[in-house]
N, C-alpha and C positions, 0 to 999 in steps of 0.2 A: 504494500500500500504506500502510495506517495502522498506527502503532505505539501510538497513544494516543487518537486522536479517535474514540470509539465512536459518537457521533451521526452523523458523516460516513460512517462505515462502515455504520451502519444505514440511512442515506439511500441509499447506493449499492446495498445489498442490496434494499431495498424498491422502488427504481425500476428494478431489473434491470441496473444498471451494473457489477455484480461479475461479470466474465466467467470462463470456465473457467480461463484462465491464472492469474488472480488467486486463484481458489479453490485451484488446484494449489500456488501459492507459499505460501499460508497453511498448507495441509495439510502440505506438505513441511517447512517450518520448525517447525511444531508437533510433528510426529512425530520429526524429528531431535533437537530440543531434549529431548523426552521420553526418547528413547533415550540421549542423553548423560547426563541426570540419573540414569537407572537404572544406567548403567555406572559412573558415579562412586560411586554408593551401593554397588555391588557390590565396589568396591575397598576399602571400609571394613568388614571383617568384624566381626561381633558376637561377642566372646569369651565374655562372661558375660550371655547373653540372659535376659530375665525376662518376666513377664506384660505389662509395658508395651510391650516390643518387639513382642509378638504383637498387642496391642491397636492399636498404631500401624499394623502391616501390614494387619490386618483392616479397620481404619477407613479406611485409604487406598483399599483395593479397594472397599469398600462405597460410599464417597463417589463414586468414579469410576463405578461401576455404576449407583447410584441417580441420580446427577447426570445421567448420559447418558440414562437412561430418561426422567426428568422433562423434560429438554431436548427429547427426541424428541416427547413428548406436547405440550409447549408449541408445537412446530412444527406440530401438527395430526396427529400420529401418521402412519399410512399415507397419509392424504389430504393431508398437508403437502407442501411443495415445497422442494427443495434443502436438506435437513437438514444434510448434511455441509459444504456451503459455509458455512452459518450457524454451525454448531458449531465448525468449525476457525477461521474468521476471527474470530468474536466471542470464542472461547476464547483465541486468541492475544493479542488486544488486552486482554482482561480479565486474562490472566496477567501481561502487562507492567505493567498498572496495579496489580495486587495485589502485585507485588514491593515496592512502596512500603510496604505494610503488613507485609511480612515482615521488613524491616530492623529496626524497633523490637522485634519479637519476638526476633530473633536477638541484638540488643544486650542486652535484658533477660535472656535466657538466659545469655549470656556473663557479665554482671555477677553473676547469681545463683551461677553456678559459681565465679567468681573469689572471691567472699566466703564461700560456704558450704562449700567443700571445700578441703582441703590440695592443694598443687600436684601431688604425686605419687600421690595417692589415686585408685584405680580408681572411677569414678563410674557406678553403675548407672542405667539408664533409669528415669525415674519420671514421674508425671503432669505435672510441669512441662515435661518434654520433649515430651509427647505431646498433651495436650488443647488447648493454644493453637494448635498447628499443624493439628490436625484441624479445629478450628473455623474457622481461616483457609481451609483447603481447602474445607470445606463452604460457606463464604461465597462463595468464588470460583465454585463451581458454581451457587449460588443466583442470583448476578448474571448468569451466563450464561443461566440459565433465564429470568430477567426480560427480558433483552434479546432473546432468541430469540422469546419470546412477543410482545413489542412489534412486532418485525419481521414476524411471521407473522399478526398480526391484520388 
């Protein structure tokens, strides 16, 4: 199992060395981590939602929907082979790698809030909370698309 080495993972996929058990493990970890993230987010209710909260939710759903559709097409659509194996295994490694890019975004957001708002002030969601993270998420799916296309060619 690879957590970082996308080229080795792609080589294993292209040469048929990624067996059903490996696919299952990638899918299981991917789905469980996704469920954990959703549950953690559900524990933080939005008291004073606004248009940016809605934009964030709609953007996230659209990125997943369109990213998955484009990844399926990159795999050859209906004539492609083992889409889910590629989607979940490449998606897992790319998500691990993209966490590196999320850290500076979170630090910048923390610094912004620390200096821009008083400590006890209720801070509404705004474009600074939403746009960088939607772009990060879209870039993650774009890289998944690129790697799936390379393996499927």
